[in-house]
C-alpha positions in Angstrom: -30.5 13.9 -16.2 -32.0 10.5 -16.6 -29.0 9.4 -18.7 -26.6 10.6 -16.0 -28.3 8.6 -13.3 -28.6 5.6 -15.6 -24.8 5.9 -16.3 -24.0 6.0 -12.6 -26.2 3.0 -12.0 -24.6 1.0 -14.8 -21.2 1.9 -13.4 -22.1 0.8 -9.9 -23.5 -2.5 -11.2 -20.4 -3.3 -13.3 -17.8 -2.3 -10.6 -16.7 -4.4 -7.6 -19.1 -2.9 -5.1 -17.6 -4.7 -2.1 -14.2 -3.3 -2.9 -15.5 0.2 -3.2 -17.5 -0.2 0.1 -14.5 -1.5 1.9 -12.1 1.3 0.8 -14.7 4.0 1.5 -15.4 2.5 4.9 -11.7 2.6 5.7 -11.6 6.3 4.8 -14.6 7.1 6.9 -13.2 5.3 9.9 -9.8 7.0 9.4 -11.4 10.4 9.4 -13.2 9.6 12.7 -10.0 8.5 14.3 -8.0 11.5 13.0 -10.7 13.9 14.3 -9.9 12.6 17.7 -6.2 12.8 17.1 -6.5 16.5 16.3 -7.2 17.2 20.0 -3.5 16.7 20.6 -2.6 19.3 18.0 -2.2 19.3 14.2 -4.6 19.3 11.2 -5.1 16.0 9.5 -8.8 15.5 8.7 -9.0 18.1 5.9 -6.0 16.7 4.1 -7.3 13.2 4.4 -10.7 14.0 3.0 -9.3 16.1 0.2 -6.8 13.3 -0.7 -9.6 10.7 -0.6 -11.9 12.8 -2.8 -9.2 13.3 -5.4 -8.0 9.7 -5.2 -11.5 8.3 -5.6 -12.4 10.6 -8.5 -9.2 9.7 -10.4 -9.7 6.0 -9.5 -13.2 6.1 -11.1 -11.6 7.5 -14.2 -8.9 4.9 -14.2 -11.4 2.1 -13.7 -13.3 3.2 -16.9 -10.1 2.9 -19.0 -9.1 -0.6 -20.1 -6.0 -1.5 -18.1 -4.4 -2.8 -21.3 -4.2 0.7 -22.6 -2.7 1.9 -19.4 -0.1 -0.8 -19.5 0.8 0.1 -23.1 2.2 3.5 -21.9 4.4 1.8 -19.3 7.3 3.8 -20.7 5.5 7.0 -19.7 5.0 5.7 -16.2 8.6 4.8 -16.0 9.6 8.3 -17.2 7.3 9.9 -14.6 8.9 7.7 -11.9 12.4 8.6 -12.8 11.4 12.2 -13.0 9.9 12.1 -9.5 13.0 10.3 -8.1 15.3 12.9 -9.7 13.2 15.7 -8.2 13.6 14.2 -4.8 17.4 14.1 -5.1 17.4 17.7 -6.2 14.7 19.3 -4.2 13.8 16.7 -1.5 12.9 17.7 2.0 12.5 16.0 5.4 9.1 16.5 7.0 8.3 16.6 10.7 8.1 13.1 12.2 10.4 11.5 9.6 14.1 11.0 9.2 14.3 10.6 5.4 14.6 13.0 2.6 11.8 11.6 0.5 9.3 14.4 0.1 8.7 17.3 -2.2 7.2 20.7 -1.3 4.6 21.7 -3.9 3.1 25.2 -4.4 0.9 26.2 -1.5 3.1 24.5 1.1 1.7 21.1 0.2 4.1 18.2 0.7 4.0 15.1 -1.5 5.8 11.7 -1.1 6.7 10.6 -4.7 7.4 7.0 -3.7 3.7 6.4 -3.0 2.9 7.2 -6.7 5.9 5.3 -7.9 4.6 2.2 -6.2 1.5 2.3 -8.4 3.6 3.0 -11.5 5.9 0.2 -10.6 3.1 -2.3 -10.3 2.0 -1.5 -13.9 5.5 -1.5 -15.4 6.5 -4.7 -13.6 3.2 -6.4 -14.6 3.9 -5.4 -18.2 7.4 -6.8 -17.9 6.1 -10.1 -16.5 3.4 -10.3 -19.2 5.9 -9.8 -22.0 8.2 -12.5 -20.7 5.3 -14.9 -20.2 3.9 -14.3 -23.8 7.4 -14.8 -25.3 8.0 -18.0 -23.3 11.1 -16.5 -21.5 9.8 -16.1 -18.0 11.7 -19.2 -16.6 15.1 -18.4 -18.2 17.9 -17.2 -16.0 18.4 -14.0 -18.1 14.8 -13.0 -17.7 14.9 -13.5 -13.9 18.1 -11.3 -13.8 16.3 -8.6 -15.8 13.3 -8.7 -13.4 15.6 -8.4 -10.4 17.3 -5.5 -12.0 13.9 -3.9 -12.7 13.0 -4.2 -9.1 16.4 -3.1 -7.7 16.2 0.3 -9.5 13.4 1.8 -7.3 14.6 -0.2 -4.2 18.1 1.2 -4.4 17.0 4.8 -5.2 14.6 4.8 -2.2 17.2 3.3 0.1 19.6 6.1 -0.7 16.8 8.6 0.0 16.7 7.1 3.5 13.2 5.6 3.2 14.0 1.9 3.8 10.4 1.2 4.8 9.1 2.0 1.3 12.1 0.1 -0.2 11.0 -3.0 1.7 7.4 -2.6 0.3 8.8 -2.5 -3.3 10.8 -5.7 -2.5 7.6 -7.5 -1.4 5.6 -6.3 -4.4 8.2 -7.6 -6.8 8.6 -10.8 -4.9 4.9 -11.7 -4.8 4.3 -10.6 -8.4 7.2 -12.8 -9.6 6.0 -15.8 -7.5 2.4 -15.5 -8.7 3.7 -15.2 -12.3 5.3 -18.6 -12.1 9.0 -17.8 -11.7 10.6 -21.0 -10.6 10.9 -21.8 -6.9 14.7 -22.4 -7.1 15.3 -18.7 -7.6 13.4 -17.9 -4.4 15.5 -20.5 -2.6 18.6 -18.9 -3.9 17.3 -15.5 -2.7 16.6 -16.9 0.7 20.0 -18.4 1.0 21.6 -15.2 -0.2 19.7 -13.2 2.4 20.7 -15.7 5.2 24.3 -15.6 4.3 24.3 -11.8 3.9 22.7 -11.1 7.4 26.1 -10.3 9.0 26.9 -7.8 6.2 23.3 -6.4 6.4 23.7 -5.9 10.2 27.2 -4.5 10.3 27.4 -2.5 7.0 24.0 -1.7 5.6 22.2 -0.9 8.9 23.1 2.1 11.0 22.9 2.3 14.8 19.3 3.5 14.7 18.2 0.5 12.6 20.0 -1.9 15.0 18.6 -0.3 18.1 15.0 -0.5 16.8 15.5 -4.3 16.4 17.2 -4.7 19.8 14.4 -2.7 21.4 12.0 -5.6 20.7 13.9 -7.7 23.2 15.1 -5.1 25.7 12.0 -4.8 27.9 13.7 -3.1 30.9 15.8 -0.5 29.2 15.7 0.6 25.5 12.1 -0.5 25.1 10.8 1.9 27.8 13.0 5.0 27.3 14.4 5.2 23.8 13.9 3.4 20.6 11.1 1.2 21.9 9.3 4.0 23.7 6.8 4.5 20.8 5.8 0.8 20.7 5.5 0.6 24.5 3.1 3.5 24.7 1.2 2.1 21.7 0.7 -1.2 23.5 -0.4 0.6 26.6 -3.0 2.6 24.6 -4.4 -0.5 22.9 -4.6 -2.4 26.2 -6.3 0.5 27.9 -9.2 0.3 25.5 -10.5 -3.0 26.7 -13.3 -4.6 24.7 -15.3 -1.5 23.6 -12.9 1.4 24.2 -13.4 4.8 25.7 -15.3 6.2 22.7 -14.3 8.3 19.7 -12.9 11.6 21.0 -12.8 10.4 24.6 -9.4 8.7 24.7 -7.2 10.4 27.3 -3.9 9.2 25.9 -4.9 10.1 22.4 -6.0 13.5 23.5 -2.6 14.4 25.0 -0.6 12.6 22.3 1.1 9.9 24.4 2.0 7.9 21.3 4.4 9.7 18.9 3.1 9.8 15.3 -0.3 8.4 16.4 -1.9 10.0 13.4 0.4 8.3 11.0 2.1 4.9 11.5 0.5 4.3 14.9 -3.2 5.1 14.0 -4.0 1.5 15.0 -3.3 2.4 18.7 -6.0 5.1 18.5 -8.6 2.6 17.4 -7.4 0.4 20.2 -7.8 3.0 22.9 -11.0 4.6 21.7 -12.8 1.7 20.0 -11.3 -1.2 22.0 -10.9 -4.8 20.8 -14.1 -4.4 18.7 -12.6 -1.3 16.9 -9.3 -3.0 16.1 -11.0 -6.1 14.8 -13.1 -3.8 12.6 -9.9 -2.2 11.2 -8.5 -5.7 10.4 -11.8 -6.9 8.9 -12.0 -3.9 6.5 -8.4 -4.3 5.4 -8.9 -8.1 5.1 -11.9 -7.5 2.9 -9.9 -5.2 0.6 -7.1 -7.7 0.4 -9.5 -10.6 -0.4 -11.4 -8.7 -3.0 -8.2 -7.6 -4.8 -6.9 -11.2 -4.7 -10.2 -12.5 -6.1 -10.0 -10.0 -8.9 -6.5 -11.3 -9.7 -7.9 -14.8 -9.9 -10.8 -13.8 -12.2 -8.9 -11.5 -14.5 -9.3 -12.1 -18.2 -5.5 -12.4 -18.8 -2.1 -12.6 -17.1 -1.6 -8.8 -17.3 -4.7 -8.1 -15.3 -3.8 -10.8 -12.8 -0.3 -9.3 -12.3 -1.7 -5.8 -11.7 -4.1 -7.1 -9.0 -1.4 -9.3 -7.4 0.8 -6.2 -7.2 -1.9 -4.3 -5.3 -2.6 -7.3 -3.2 1.1 -7.4 -2.3 1.1 -3.6 -1.5 -1.9 -3.6 0.8 -1.1 -6.9 2.5 2.5 -6.2 3.2 1.9 -2.7 4.5 -0.9 -4.0 6.7 1.1 -6.9 8.2 4.2 -4.8 8.8 2.3 -1.8 10.3 0.3 -3.9 12.7 3.4 -5.8 13.6 5.2 -2.5 14.4 2.3 -1.2 16.5 2.0 -4.2 18.7 5.8 -4.7 19.1 6.3 -7.8 17.0 8.4 -6.0 14.3 10.8 -3.0 14.5 9.5 0.5 13.6 10.4 1.2 10.0 8.0 3.9 8.9 5.2 1.9 7.2 1.7 3.4 7.1 -1.5 1.5 7.6 -3.3 1.5 4.2 -6.3 3.9 4.0 -6.1 4.6 7.7 -2.9 6.5 8.4 -2.9 10.3 7.9 -1.1 11.4 4.7 -2.6 12.6 1.5 0.1 11.0 -0.7 -0.6 7.5 0.6 -4.4 7.7 0.7 -4.6 9.3 -2.8 -2.2 6.9 -4.5 -3.8 3.8 -2.9 -7.1 4.9 -4.5 -5.3 5.1 -7.8 -4.2 1.5 -7.3 -7.8 0.5 -6.5 -8.9 2.1 -9.7 -6.5 -0.2 -11.6 -8.1 -3.2 -9.8 -11.5 -2.0 -10.7 -10.4 -1.6 -14.3 -9.4 -5.3 -14.3 -12.8 -6.2 -12.8 -15.0 -4.1 -15.0 -13.3 -4.9 -18.3 -13.2 -8.6 -17.4 -17.0 -8.4 -17.3 -17.0 -6.7 -20.7 -15.2 -9.7 -22.2 -17.5 -12.2 -20.4 -20.6 -10.5 -21.8 -19.2 -10.4 -25.3 -18.2 -14.1 -25.0 -21.7 -15.0 -23.7 -23.3 -13.1 -26.5 -21.1 -14.7 -29.1 -21.9 -18.2 -27.7 -25.6 -17.5 -27.8 -25.5 -16.4 -31.4 -23.5 -19.5 -32.4 -26.1 -21.7 -30.7 -28.9 -19.9 -32.5 -27.2 -20.5 -35.8 -26.8 -24.2 -35.0 
């Protein structure tokens, strides 16, 4: 028993304690908010807790494995990703509150969104790709950049055809930030920006459907669309946040939350619940927790022992940061609604569980970096003694 407690203590000491604290705090806060949301109907708390427990347990296991060994089996992660995407095309379903066929129904009636797991797999495979190009000195060649773009376009295109453009956008930002931090030359990003600018008319008229266009137009149509149709959700969300004032009505006391004024308030619009029931203080707490997670992940990227570890952490940084910015922008009416969840807070077992998997990877980078540091220090001391 003493060895068990000693092992737990050693693990806690060697891990990034602030990162664990922040993620667990987010889960606890999420459960409190979802408990209140259940007054309007639905069952979310049990799934959220179960997903967090499974995710945390697997994350601890991942953190104890050297991330280099995980990256070595990139081909297996790629195979799993392709298998999951194929399963969605063959057996995919649309769940309530969504308009995309991006879910699988597992035994027992459990639904699972494969794209959430593929995000984590993609971070590892893309990091391995970048690391290989960096080590071989080919990262700045045009051919290598084309191959990186092709690598990123595979999941983006597949997810787009499944109708989940929100997730496709997150993959885009993950790839973009990982390439930028890896040192891909700035001219390629300028070319990309110019290409997007030139392609806006095609994007608007060909790629986007009427619903996509109306969601964007709703941001500027205050008197019509914003109040009755595509902007209704955001309008009600802003009213809920404003009604909370400084300190809110209290957990479980929000009138609008209790009757479900805001559609999908348990999922993409969970931030509005914190605004009504916890007020300005509660919303700032949400942002501070997520900011702490983002900062700790970024710091681990900076302190990683090698480029591979840095790329993995930058991938998780991009994932959490982009989802946070887009989700908050949606909820307060600055960005169109595109179905992006708030990391660790929104209801959804797939998202919560897989985010913990990603945190496990970051913890692996942190913990094994310390192993290298301790060995280096020990070696240096021995050399000094010999001298």
